[in-house]
VEXDREN-2710 file (C-alpha; in Angstrom, 1 decimal):
% VEXDREN-2710
k/r/px/py/pz
1/MET/-61.9/-10.4/27.3
2/THR/-61.5/-10.7/30.9
3/LYS/-58.1/-9.7/30.9
4/ILE/-58.9/-6.3/29.2
5/ARG/-61.5/-5.6/31.5
6/PHE/-59.1/-6.5/34.5
7/LEU/-56.5/-4.2/33.0
8/GLY/-58.8/-1.0/33.0
9/PRO/-60.4/1.1/30.0
10/LEU/-56.9/2.8/29.3
11/ALA/-55.2/-0.5/29.1
12/ALA/-57.9/-2.0/26.9
13/ALA/-57.9/1.3/24.7
14/VAL/-53.8/0.9/24.1
15/ILE/-54.3/-2.6/23.2
16/GLY/-57.0/-1.9/20.6
17/VAL/-55.0/0.6/19.0
18/LEU/-52.0/-1.8/18.8
19/ALA/-54.2/-4.6/17.4
20/PHE/-55.7/-2.4/14.8
21/ALA/-52.1/-1.2/13.5
22/ALA/-51.2/-4.8/13.3
23/ARG/-54.2/-5.7/11.5
24/SER/-53.7/-2.7/9.0
25/HIS/-49.9/-3.1/8.6
26/ALA/-50.6/-6.7/7.9
27/SER/-52.9/-5.9/5.1
28/GLU/-50.5/-3.7/3.3
29/PRO/-48.8/-4.9/0.3
30/VAL/-45.1/-6.1/0.8
31/LEU/-43.1/-4.4/-1.9
32/PRO/-40.1/-6.2/-3.3
33/ALA/-36.7/-4.1/-2.6
34/GLU/-36.9/-2.5/-5.7
35/CYS/-39.8/-0.7/-4.7
36/GLY/-38.8/0.0/-1.2
37/ALA/-39.0/3.9/-2.0
38/VAL/-41.9/4.2/-4.5
39/SER/-45.8/4.0/-4.1
40/ALA/-47.7/0.6/-4.9
41/LYS/-49.0/2.3/-7.5
42/ALA/-45.5/2.8/-9.3
43/CYS/-44.5/-0.6/-8.4
44/ASN/-47.3/-2.1/-9.9
45/VAL/-47.2/0.1/-13.0
46/ALA/-43.5/-1.0/-13.3
47/LYS/-44.3/-4.7/-13.2
48/SER/-47.1/-4.3/-15.4
49/LEU/-45.2/-2.6/-18.5
50/ARG/-44.0/-6.2/-19.8
51/LYS/-43.5/-6.6/-23.6
52/GLY/-43.4/-3.1/-25.3
53/ILE/-42.5/-1.3/-28.6
54/ASN/-41.1/1.9/-29.5
55/LEU/-42.6/4.0/-32.3
56/GLY/-39.2/5.5/-33.1
57/ASN/-38.2/7.9/-36.0
58/MET/-41.5/8.6/-36.6
59/LEU/-42.6/11.8/-34.3
60/ASP/-39.1/12.3/-33.0
61/ALA/-37.9/12.9/-36.6
62/PRO/-37.3/16.9/-37.3
63/ARG/-40.5/16.7/-39.2
64/GLU/-42.5/13.6/-39.6
65/GLY/-41.5/11.4/-42.7
66/ASP/-38.1/12.9/-42.7
67/TRP/-36.2/9.6/-41.7
68/GLY/-38.4/7.5/-44.2
69/VAL/-41.3/6.7/-42.2
70/ARG/-44.6/8.3/-40.8
71/LEU/-47.0/7.4/-38.0
72/ASP/-49.4/5.4/-40.0
73/PRO/-52.6/4.0/-38.2
74/GLU/-51.4/0.4/-39.2
75/PHE/-48.5/1.1/-36.9
76/ILE/-50.8/2.0/-34.1
77/ASP/-53.0/-1.2/-34.9
78/VAL/-49.7/-3.5/-34.8
79/ALA/-48.3/-1.9/-31.8
80/ALA/-51.7/-2.1/-29.7
81/GLN/-52.6/-5.4/-30.9
82/HIS/-49.5/-7.3/-29.8
83/PHE/-47.9/-5.3/-26.9
84/ASN/-48.6/-4.1/-23.5
85/THR/-46.7/-0.8/-23.8
86/VAL/-46.0/1.6/-26.4
87/ARG/-43.3/4.2/-26.0
88/LEU/-43.8/7.3/-28.0
89/PRO/-40.7/9.4/-28.7
90/VAL/-41.7/12.9/-29.5
91/ARG/-39.6/15.8/-30.6
92/TRP/-41.9/18.6/-29.1
93/SER/-39.0/21.2/-29.4
94/ASN/-39.0/21.7/-33.3
95/HIS/-42.8/22.0/-32.9
96/ALA/-43.0/24.7/-30.6
97/SER/-42.4/28.8/-30.7
98/GLU/-38.8/29.9/-31.0
99/GLY/-39.4/32.0/-27.7
100/ARG/-38.7/31.1/-24.2
101/GLU/-42.6/30.3/-24.0
102/ALA/-42.1/27.4/-26.4
103/VAL/-45.7/27.5/-27.5
104/LEU/-46.7/24.1/-28.6
105/ASP/-47.7/23.9/-32.2
106/GLU/-51.4/22.9/-32.1
107/PHE/-51.5/21.0/-35.2
108/PHE/-48.6/18.8/-34.3
109/ALA/-49.7/18.3/-30.7
110/GLY/-53.3/17.5/-31.7
111/ARG/-51.7/14.7/-33.9
112/VAL/-49.8/13.4/-30.8
113/ASP/-53.2/13.8/-28.7
114/LYS/-54.9/11.5/-31.2
115/VAL/-51.9/9.1/-31.1
116/ILE/-52.1/8.8/-27.4
117/ARG/-55.8/8.2/-27.0
118/SER/-55.9/5.9/-29.8
119/LEU/-53.4/3.6/-27.9
120/LEU/-55.0/4.2/-24.3
121/SER/-58.4/3.5/-25.7
122/ARG/-57.0/-0.2/-26.8
123/GLY/-55.7/-0.8/-22.9
124/VAL/-52.1/-0.4/-23.6
125/TYR/-49.7/1.5/-21.4
126/VAL/-48.2/4.6/-23.3
127/ILE/-44.7/6.4/-22.2
128/VAL/-44.5/9.8/-23.7
129/ASN/-41.2/11.7/-23.6
130/VAL/-39.3/14.6/-24.9
131/HIS/-36.6/13.0/-27.3
132/HIS/-34.1/14.4/-29.5
133/TYR/-34.1/17.9/-28.0
134/SER/-30.5/18.4/-29.7
135/GLN/-29.9/21.9/-28.7
136/LEU/-30.5/21.0/-25.1
137/ASN/-27.9/18.3/-24.9
138/GLY/-25.4/20.7/-26.7
139/GLN/-25.5/18.4/-29.9
140/LYS/-25.4/19.2/-33.5
141/LEU/-28.7/19.7/-34.7
142/HIS/-30.4/17.3/-37.2
143/ARG/-31.3/18.6/-40.8
144/ASN/-34.7/20.7/-40.6
145/GLU/-34.1/21.1/-36.7
146/PHE/-33.9/24.7/-35.7
147/ALA/-31.7/26.7/-33.2
148/VAL/-32.9/29.2/-30.6
149/ASP/-31.0/31.7/-28.4
150/ALA/-28.9/29.3/-26.2
151/ASP/-29.9/31.4/-23.1
152/ILE/-33.5/30.2/-23.3
153/VAL/-33.0/26.6/-24.1
154/GLU/-33.6/25.2/-20.6
155/GLU/-36.5/27.5/-20.2
156/ARG/-37.9/26.2/-23.3
157/PHE/-37.5/22.7/-22.1
158/LEU/-39.5/23.5/-18.8
159/ASN/-42.2/25.3/-20.7
160/ILE/-42.7/22.5/-23.0
161/TRP/-43.3/20.1/-20.2
162/ARG/-45.5/22.6/-18.3
163/GLN/-47.7/22.4/-21.5
164/ILE/-47.3/18.5/-21.9
165/ALA/-48.3/18.0/-18.3
166/GLU/-51.4/20.6/-18.5
167/ARG/-52.6/18.8/-21.6
168/TYR/-52.6/15.3/-20.4
169/LYS/-53.7/15.9/-16.6
170/GLY/-56.9/14.1/-17.4
171/GLU/-55.6/11.3/-19.3
172/SER/-55.5/7.7/-17.6
173/ASP/-53.1/6.5/-15.4
174/LYS/-51.7/4.2/-18.0
175/LEU/-50.1/7.2/-19.6
176/ILE/-46.7/7.8/-18.3
177/PHE/-44.5/10.6/-18.5
178/GLU/-40.6/10.1/-19.4
179/ILE/-38.6/13.4/-18.7
180/LEU/-36.0/13.4/-21.5
181/ASN/-34.6/10.6/-23.6
182/GLU/-30.7/10.1/-23.3
183/PRO/-29.7/13.1/-21.7
184/THR/-26.4/13.9/-22.6
185/GLY/-23.5/16.6/-23.2
186/VAL/-24.0/19.5/-20.8
187/TYR/-26.2/17.2/-18.7
188/GLU/-23.5/14.4/-17.8
189/GLY/-22.9/16.1/-14.4
190/GLU/-24.6/17.5/-11.7
191/ARG/-26.9/19.9/-13.9
192/TRP/-28.9/16.7/-14.7
193/PRO/-30.2/16.4/-11.3
194/ALA/-31.0/19.8/-10.8
195/LEU/-33.3/19.9/-14.1
196/VAL/-34.9/16.6/-13.1
197/LYS/-35.8/18.5/-9.8
198/LYS/-37.1/21.5/-11.7
199/THR/-38.9/19.2/-14.4
200/MET/-40.8/17.3/-11.6
201/ALA/-42.0/20.2/-9.9
202/ILE/-43.6/21.5/-13.2
203/ILE/-45.3/18.1/-13.7
204/ARG/-46.7/17.7/-10.2
205/VAL/-48.6/20.9/-10.3
206/SER/-51.1/19.2/-12.4
207/ASN/-50.3/15.8/-12.2
208/PRO/-49.6/15.2/-8.4
209/THR/-49.7/11.3/-8.8
210/ARG/-48.7/10.3/-12.4
211/VAL/-45.7/8.0/-12.9
212/VAL/-43.2/9.6/-14.5
213/MET/-39.8/7.9/-15.7
214/VAL/-36.1/9.3/-15.4
215/GLY/-32.9/8.0/-16.4
216/PRO/-29.3/8.4/-15.7
217/SER/-26.9/10.7/-18.3
218/GLY/-27.3/8.9/-21.5
219/ASN/-29.9/6.3/-20.0
220/ARG/-26.5/4.5/-19.6
221/ILE/-26.4/1.9/-17.0
222/SER/-22.8/2.7/-16.3
223/SER/-23.9/6.5/-15.4
224/LEU/-26.5/5.0/-12.7
225/ASN/-26.2/6.8/-9.4
226/PRO/-28.5/8.1/-6.6
227/ALA/-28.2/11.8/-7.5
228/PHE/-30.5/11.9/-10.4
229/VAL/-33.5/9.8/-8.7
230/PRO/-36.0/12.3/-7.6
231/ASN/-37.8/12.2/-4.0
232/ASP/-40.9/11.1/-5.1
233/LYS/-43.1/8.1/-4.8
234/ASN/-44.4/7.7/-8.0
235/VAL/-40.8/7.3/-10.3
236/ILE/-39.6/4.6/-12.5
237/VAL/-35.8/4.4/-13.6
238/ALA/-35.3/4.4/-17.2
239/ILE/-32.3/2.5/-18.9
240/HIS/-31.1/1.7/-22.1
241/ASN/-28.7/-1.1/-23.1
242/TYR/-27.5/-2.1/-26.9
243/GLN/-24.9/-4.3/-25.6
244/PRO/-23.1/-6.0/-27.4
245/PHE/-22.6/-2.8/-29.4
246/ALA/-20.6/-4.5/-32.2
247/PHE/-23.3/-6.6/-32.9
248/THR/-26.2/-4.3/-32.3
249/HIS/-24.9/-1.2/-34.5
250/GLN/-23.1/-3.1/-37.1
251/GLY/-23.2/-1.3/-40.3
252/ILE/-24.7/1.8/-39.2
253/THR/-23.4/5.0/-41.3
254/TRP/-24.2/7.7/-38.8
255/LEU/-21.5/6.6/-36.4
256/PRO/-18.1/8.1/-36.1
257/VAL/-16.5/4.6/-37.0
258/ARG/-18.5/2.2/-38.9
259/LEU/-18.8/-1.2/-37.3
260/PRO/-18.3/-4.1/-39.8
261/THR/-21.2/-6.2/-40.8
262/GLY/-21.3/-10.0/-40.2
263/THR/-21.0/-10.0/-36.2
264/LYS/-23.3/-12.3/-34.8
265/CYS/-24.9/-12.8/-31.5
266/CYS/-24.9/-14.3/-28.9
267/ASP/-22.0/-16.2/-27.6
268/GLU/-20.9/-16.9/-24.1
269/ALA/-18.6/-13.7/-24.0
270/GLN/-21.5/-11.4/-25.3
271/ARG/-24.0/-13.3/-22.8
272/LYS/-21.7/-12.1/-19.9
273/GLN/-21.2/-8.5/-21.0
274/VAL/-25.0/-8.0/-21.2
275/LYS/-25.5/-9.7/-18.1
276/ARG/-22.7/-7.8/-16.1
277/GLU/-24.6/-4.4/-17.1
278/LEU/-28.1/-5.8/-16.3
279/ASP/-27.1/-7.1/-12.7
280/GLU/-25.4/-3.8/-12.4
281/ALA/-28.8/-2.1/-12.9
282/LYS/-30.5/-4.7/-10.8
283/SER/-28.5/-3.9/-8.2
284/PHE/-28.7/-0.2/-8.3
285/SER/-32.5/-0.7/-8.3
286/ARG/-32.5/-2.8/-5.0
287/LYS/-30.2/-0.2/-3.2
288/VAL/-32.4/3.0/-4.1
289/GLY/-35.7/1.2/-3.8
290/VAL/-37.0/2.3/-7.4
291/PRO/-38.2/0.1/-10.2
292/LEU/-36.5/-0.2/-13.6
293/HIS/-37.7/-0.2/-17.2
294/LEU/-35.8/-1.2/-20.0
295/GLY/-36.6/1.5/-22.5
296/GLU/-34.4/0.8/-25.5
297/PHE/-32.6/-2.2/-26.8
298/GLY/-32.6/-3.3/-30.0
299/ALA/-30.5/-4.6/-33.2
300/VAL/-30.3/-3.2/-36.7
301/THR/-31.6/-4.8/-39.7
302/GLN/-28.3/-5.4/-41.2
303/ALA/-27.6/-8.0/-38.5
304/ASP/-28.8/-11.4/-39.5
305/ASP/-32.3/-12.4/-38.5
306/GLU/-31.3/-15.7/-36.5
307/SER/-28.7/-13.7/-34.7
308/ARG/-31.4/-10.6/-33.8
309/ALA/-34.1/-13.3/-32.6
310/ALA/-31.2/-14.8/-30.2
311/TYR/-30.5/-11.4/-29.0
312/VAL/-34.1/-10.4/-28.0
313/ARG/-34.4/-14.0/-26.6
314/MET/-31.2/-13.2/-24.5
315/ILE/-32.4/-9.6/-23.2
316/ARG/-35.7/-11.3/-22.4
317/SER/-34.3/-14.0/-20.2
318/MET/-32.3/-11.3/-18.4
319/THR/-35.2/-9.1/-17.6
320/GLU/-38.6/-10.8/-17.3
321/PRO/-37.6/-13.0/-14.7
322/ASP/-37.1/-10.0/-12.5
323/GLY/-40.3/-8.2/-13.3
324/ILE/-38.5/-5.7/-15.4
325/GLY/-40.8/-4.3/-18.5
326/TRP/-38.8/-3.5/-21.6
327/THR/-39.7/-1.3/-25.2
328/TYR/-37.5/-2.7/-28.0
329/TRP/-36.2/-0.3/-30.3
330/GLU/-38.1/0.1/-32.7
331/LEU/-41.3/-1.2/-35.0
332/ALA/-40.4/-0.2/-38.3
333/SER/-37.4/1.7/-39.3
334/GLY/-33.6/0.9/-39.1
335/PHE/-33.9/-1.5/-36.1
336/GLY/-37.7/-2.6/-37.1
337/VAL/-39.4/-5.7/-36.9
338/TYR/-42.1/-4.9/-39.0
339/THR/-42.4/-3.5/-42.4
340/LYS/-45.6/-1.5/-43.8
341/GLY/-48.0/-3.4/-46.0
342/ARG/-45.6/-6.2/-45.9
343/GLY/-46.1/-7.7/-42.0
344/TRP/-43.6/-9.1/-39.6
345/ASN/-40.1/-10.3/-39.7
346/SER/-41.2/-13.7/-38.5
347/ALA/-38.1/-14.7/-36.7
348/LEU/-38.5/-11.3/-34.8
349/LYS/-41.9/-11.6/-34.2
350/GLN/-41.6/-15.0/-32.7
351/SER/-38.9/-14.0/-30.3
352/LEU/-40.4/-10.8/-29.1
353/LEU/-44.2/-12.0/-28.4
354/SER/-43.6/-15.5/-27.5
355/ASP/-44.3/-16.4/-23.9
END
């Protein structure tokens, strides 16, 4: 104290400011490299997502029930009881007016409202996205999906997000927006970062700090590049991984070439393949300072249960130690782990939920 008086009032003031700044800096959380460009909030959300499930092939079908499963209350109960996070894929585009305004069908939107609020009331994180907007990506339309004038497709997409954002602006921070599932086709190049920028600007009008997920083209790890990552403090990068593909997609009839059944998992070559891709994603995350979420991975029910369980354990062993949350694709359909009225596949339940 004597030294400060000796230096004079100005020097004492400077020393005081520096001391306060040092204390303030010391009290701020030190974020890991993968969170260097985002807020502590976004980083904490990414780390808190942990184990999750997709309620897939339900509200993302052209019409609910078209793909053999509806979003039954039983599925909401199972998801909320056993997982930290529920990803809710939604095909909003087929439940909106055909004009550029894309006014959401209130009955359908109200159904989504009830699902989201039911899940949030049980304390889980919810990721809601725009899923399967086929025409936006330039893909062939699914049965029972309608087309609109090509000149207004992107404007419809932006207006859909304007309504979603406004609709849920008052919801808990545990609700996360995901801009678009697997952007592809016309959005393989520079058009995708441009659309991300436009969509983020719309979302931020009504939801200035909500955490938003955005992925590379196709959500592919091989398509990761800094261009699509928005300059925003509250973002998470969403990736998908279905390697080894010959195992995870064996026997599927809608692929251009049907992969033979009987492929098992997971030998050393398969493990190296998956690890190589996930290591690439982790390196990208540290480079750009934005955390990752593995939004989709899974294996079809045609694969044997022992291999499916081993596959899940492999993915978890390569993500959880790095704090990467995941949502398995999916609960109760072609990649499912649970059947309405009959319950869990026991081997998959153990591999998904064990600590």
